[in-house]
C-alpha positions as CSV (number, residue, x, y, z in Angstrom):
1,M,-8.3,21.0,3.4
2,N,-4.9,22.4,2.8
3,K,-1.7,21.5,1.1
4,T,0.0,20.1,4.4
5,D,-3.1,18.0,4.8
6,C,-2.7,16.5,1.2
7,A,1.0,15.9,2.0
8,K,0.1,14.0,5.2
9,E,-2.7,12.1,3.5
10,K,-0.3,10.9,1.0
11,L,2.4,10.0,3.3
12,S,0.2,8.3,5.7
13,S,-1.1,6.0,2.9
14,R,2.1,5.2,1.5
15,M,3.5,4.4,5.2
16,V,0.5,1.9,5.8
17,G,1.6,0.3,2.3
18,F,5.3,0.1,3.4
19,I,4.3,-1.2,6.8
20,I,2.0,-4.0,5.3
21,L,4.7,-5.0,2.6
22,P,7.2,-6.7,4.9
23,F,4.6,-8.8,6.5
24,A,3.1,-9.7,3.3
25,L,6.4,-10.9,1.9
26,I,7.1,-12.7,4.9
27,L,3.9,-14.6,4.9
28,A,4.5,-15.2,1.1
29,F,7.8,-16.8,1.9
30,V,6.6,-18.8,5.0
31,G,3.4,-20.0,3.0
32,F,5.4,-21.0,0.0
33,L,7.7,-23.1,2.2
34,I,5.0,-24.8,4.2
35,V,2.2,-25.3,1.7
36,P,3.2,-23.7,-1.7
37,V,-0.1,-23.2,-3.4
38,V,-2.5,-22.5,-0.4
39,G,0.3,-20.4,1.2
40,L,0.6,-18.2,-1.8
41,L,-3.2,-17.8,-2.1
42,F,-3.1,-16.4,1.5
43,A,-0.3,-14.1,0.6
44,V,-1.6,-12.4,-2.5
45,P,-4.3,-10.3,-0.8
46,P,-1.9,-8.7,1.7
47,L,0.7,-8.1,-1.2
48,L,-2.1,-6.4,-3.4
49,L,-3.3,-4.4,-0.6
50,A,0.3,-3.2,0.1
51,V,0.8,-2.2,-3.5
52,V,-2.6,-0.4,-3.6
53,F,-1.8,1.9,-0.5
54,I,1.7,2.5,-2.0
55,A,0.4,3.6,-5.6
56,A,-2.8,5.2,-4.2
57,P,-3.6,8.5,-6.2
58,E,-4.3,11.7,-4.5
59,S,-7.7,12.4,-3.8
60,R,-9.6,15.1,-6.0
61,V,-9.3,17.8,-3.5
62,C,-5.4,17.5,-3.3
63,R,-5.4,17.5,-7.1
64,L,-7.1,20.8,-7.3
65,L,-4.8,22.4,-4.4
66,T,-1.7,21.3,-6.1
67,P,-0.4,23.2,-9.1
68,S,-0.2,21.0,-12.2
69,R,3.2,20.1,-13.7
């Protein structure tokens, strides 16, 4: 693995998070309008998944390749 692979890996995980986020927000909004408690229960997992993908840390290999700041 080289530095460009690390950059692509981080960019792709963030991109997935940013793709999931609008769908999760729409699901939360619609769920809150139709059935507030149940709708929000269905919206919480995709919201958490989006946040995890956006805030995902670098892999150990990438941390070793990039210089520490």
